[in-house]
PANUGU-961058 format. One record per residue (C-alpha): residue number from 1; x, y, z. Coordinates in steps of 0.1 Angstrom, whole numbers, plus 5000, padded with zeros to 4 digits. Each point is the difference from the previous one (the first is absolute). Example, Ala and Ser with C-alpha at 12.3 -4.5 7.8 and 13.67 -1.06 7.14 Angstrom:
PANUGU-961058
NODE | seq | x | y | z
NODE | 1 | 5123 | 4955 | 5078
NODE | 2 | 5014 | 5034 | 4993
end
This chain:
PANUGU-961058
NODE | seq | x | y | z
NODE | 1 | 9550 | 1650 | 9628
NODE | 2 | 4984 | 5034 | 4981
NODE | 3 | 4989 | 4976 | 4975
NODE | 4 | 4983 | 4979 | 5024
NODE | 5 | 4983 | 5033 | 5016
NODE | 6 | 4991 | 5014 | 4968
NODE | 7 | 4984 | 4968 | 4993
NODE | 8 | 4980 | 4992 | 5037
NODE | 9 | 4994 | 5043 | 4993
NODE | 10 | 4979 | 4991 | 4963
NODE | 11 | 4984 | 4967 | 5012
NODE | 12 | 5018 | 4974 | 4975
NODE | 13 | 5006 | 4969 | 5019
NODE | 14 | 5018 | 4983 | 4978
NODE | 15 | 5025 | 5027 | 4993
NODE | 16 | 5007 | 5007 | 5038
NODE | 17 | 5006 | 4961 | 5003
NODE | 18 | 5023 | 4997 | 4971
NODE | 19 | 5018 | 5039 | 5020
NODE | 20 | 4998 | 4986 | 5035
NODE | 21 | 5019 | 4967 | 4988
NODE | 22 | 5023 | 5024 | 4984
NODE | 23 | 5001 | 5021 | 5034
NODE | 24 | 5010 | 4972 | 5021
NODE | 25 | 5025 | 4988 | 4982
NODE | 26 | 5021 | 5031 | 4997
NODE | 27 | 4992 | 5003 | 5039
NODE | 28 | 5012 | 4964 | 5004
NODE | 29 | 5035 | 5006 | 4979
NODE | 30 | 5007 | 5032 | 5022
NODE | 31 | 4995 | 4984 | 5034
NODE | 32 | 5021 | 4974 | 4986
NODE | 33 | 5028 | 5020 | 4992
NODE | 34 | 4992 | 5025 | 5030
NODE | 35 | 4996 | 5030 | 4979
NODE | 36 | 4968 | 5003 | 5025
NODE | 37 | 4991 | 4980 | 5031
NODE | 38 | 4980 | 4971 | 4998
NODE | 39 | 4977 | 5012 | 5026
NODE | 40 | 4992 | 5033 | 4975
NODE | 41 | 4996 | 4974 | 4973
NODE | 42 | 4975 | 4980 | 5016
NODE | 43 | 4978 | 5029 | 5013
NODE | 44 | 5002 | 5018 | 4967
NODE | 45 | 4987 | 4968 | 4984
NODE | 46 | 4974 | 4995 | 5029
NODE | 47 | 4988 | 5036 | 4991
NODE | 48 | 4998 | 4998 | 4958
NODE | 49 | 4980 | 4963 | 5008
NODE | 50 | 4976 | 5016 | 5021
NODE | 51 | 4991 | 5026 | 4968
NODE | 52 | 4988 | 4970 | 4982
NODE | 53 | 4966 | 5015 | 4980
NODE | 54 | 4970 | 4976 | 5001
end
């Protein structure tokens, strides 16, 4: 998730896409295993996606 935020700050959309995909996977896996609630995972994914550089 840090990599996605850093890529958004630099404006690198290719790096952001790759980091976002990895972050989504990590969040989904954590929610599936019960480490975090699914609502928190969804909220975090929405907030990360909103950072997409244009």
